[in-house]
C-alpha positions, 0 to 999 in steps of 0.5 A: 820438619816444616817448611820454615825449618828447612827454608831456614836450615837450607839457606843457613847450610848455602850461606855457611857454604858461600862464606867457607869457599870466599875465605878459601879463595881468599887465603889461596889468593891473599897470601900469595899475593903478598909474597909476589908483592914483597918479592916485586919490593926485593926485586927494586930494591936489589937493583937499586942497591946493586948500582950504588955497590957497583959505584962503591966497588969501583972507587975502592980497589983495596976494600971495595964493600967498605962503603956498603958495609958503612951504610949497611951498619948506620941502617941497621942502627935506625930506629923508627916507628911506622904504623902500617894498616895497624901494624907497628914497624920499629926495627930494619930487617933487611939482609944484603950479602955480596958475592964476587963473579965466582959466587963467594961471599964478600960482605954478609950483613949478619957476618956469617957466611963470609968467604963461603961458596954461594954458587950452589944458591938459585938466587946467585947462580941464575943471576950469575947466569944472566938470568933472574934470580930468587930463592926462599930458604928455611933459617931453621928447618924445623921451623916453617916460619923462619923462611927468608926471601931472597931476590938478587941482582947482577952488579956490572962495570962497564957492562960486566959482571963482577958480583950479585948483590942479593937483598933478604927479607924474613917471613915474619916481617910480613907475616903479620900483615897476612895474620892482620888481613886473615882476622879482619876477613874472619871477623867480615866473614862472621858478620857476613854470616850473622847478617846471613842468619837474619836474611835466612829468618826473613827469607823463611817467614816470607816463603812460608807466610802464605803457607801459614795463612793457607793452613789457618784458611784451611782449619777456618773452613774445617771449624766452619768459619767462613773467610776469605782467601788470605793470600793475594798476588798471582802466586802458585799458592794463590792459585792452590788457595783457590784451588781448596775454595773451589773444592771447599764450596763444591763440598759445602755446597753438597753437605748443605743439600743434604742438611737442608733435607734432613732439616725440612724431614725433621721440622715437617715430620709433626705437621704432617702428622697432625695433617693426617690425623685430621684428615683420617677423621674428618670423614667420620666425624658427624658433629659439626662443631668437631668437624670445624675444628678439624678443618681449622686443624688441617688449615692451621697445620698447612698454614704452618707447613708453608711457614716452615718450608719458608723457614728452613729455606731462610735458614739454609740461605742464612748458613750459606751466607753466615749471616741474617738477611731479614732481620726484625724486632722480635718480642722474646716474651710473647714468643716464648709464650706462643710456643708454650700456648701451642705444646699445651695439648702435649703438656696436658697429655703428658701431666706436665705443669709450666713455671713461667716467669717472663720478662718483656725482652725485645731483641733484633733477629729471625722471628722463625728461627728464634720460635724453632729455637724455643720450639726445640727447647721446650719440645726437649723438656716435654720429652725428658720431663717425667709425668706429673712434673713441672717445667720451669721457663724464665726469660730475663736480660741484662747487660744487652743480653737476653737469656732464655732458660728451659728446664725439665725434672728428668734424669738429666744428661749422662756424662757419655753424652755431655760432649756430644748433644749438639752433633747432628744424628746424636741423641738420647734415649727418652726416659719413658719410651727409650726411643730417640729422636732425630738428632737434628733439634739441638743442632738447629738451635745452636745455628740460630744462636750462631747466627744471632751471635748468642750462645747456647748450653745444656747442663744438668741443674744443681735441684736436678733435671736439665737446663737449657741455656739460651744466650743472645744479644738484644741488638744485631745487624743484617751485616753481622 
């Protein structure tokens, strides 16, 4: 599971838990709060009606509850329409009963319990003892929604308790407010959770953005591309990226030294052999002309050795920086002719001819590096060209790009080797001797092509043999 999913799931889990706890706290506090509010209202109502009942009972000796009954009947007949926070109330729902000082019912708004002894009910019993009396009783024991909340108040005459008046309110009458509030609370909770999901996505993206950048940076380094550290600021990930950059620099430094050493060994091999051969022949050579040619050969190869050392060092610097430092205008067609002329003896020794079609091409680049690349392609063609065959070398340009093609008439590239041709130290056996090269030539060509923002491809030609295609832009700048 990646970090984005971990952050997202963790944030959502915390948000869901917080919402559920908030709803549980709301439910546990809200419902009792509504009941307390209703009870407080019933207390006020019961005491108000008890005062009225005391006055009525004082003025009516024969039927002390007649006035109360008249008022309540008029109240029960009332019809109204009150919209209270989305709940519509139309019918009266208060219930009243009055007992004497013995707890016997003398008035019942429902007319069911007249004459019954209510002295055992908590609201009446506690009020008769001078205490606060209230109770909640189910009308149907099997139905929890049938409960009625009663609050009682003492009826006093001349300071003496003469009865009890109790006001009741069915729980169904205020349950609709509880249900409405609970529904709205859950709707708000769902919206809050939806917002939490969006915040979780944003938070997870923000937390893992630098990790993704760090992974991309590591992949770019692994692919050989150079890039700056992608994380800004002073975060822990920034310090981690700096540590990785330092490690990469150390590893690149060691790998770079190794690569430069290998390239020098590869490129110096041929001129050193030429110098050694000339030195061995020089002491025994008595002919002045031949001796001069040997001395000139030693001088030329010594100069070539110097150019190779300087060029490889230039290539090493370019590789480490990822760009060319010294860019000049190079006549690529003249450079190819120069390389072919320098290989005249090898071509003659293997009885190879060359068909060259070289269009005039001028491009920006490093002359030394381009010469090394062309020389390696020509040397490969010579090594794999069968004696008596001809090499085809063509140079043209179109759409701002120069294309050099070097083709031999050899056996072509084996299928097993096609994917590995440009790997360092990988080479295929020569068809005549079975020997393998150093495996650095094509790798060098690819590096030169990359530094010049070009491409190199090597494939079998439909007419036989292998063909290398080096494509280069005609214009590059030193800053690219």
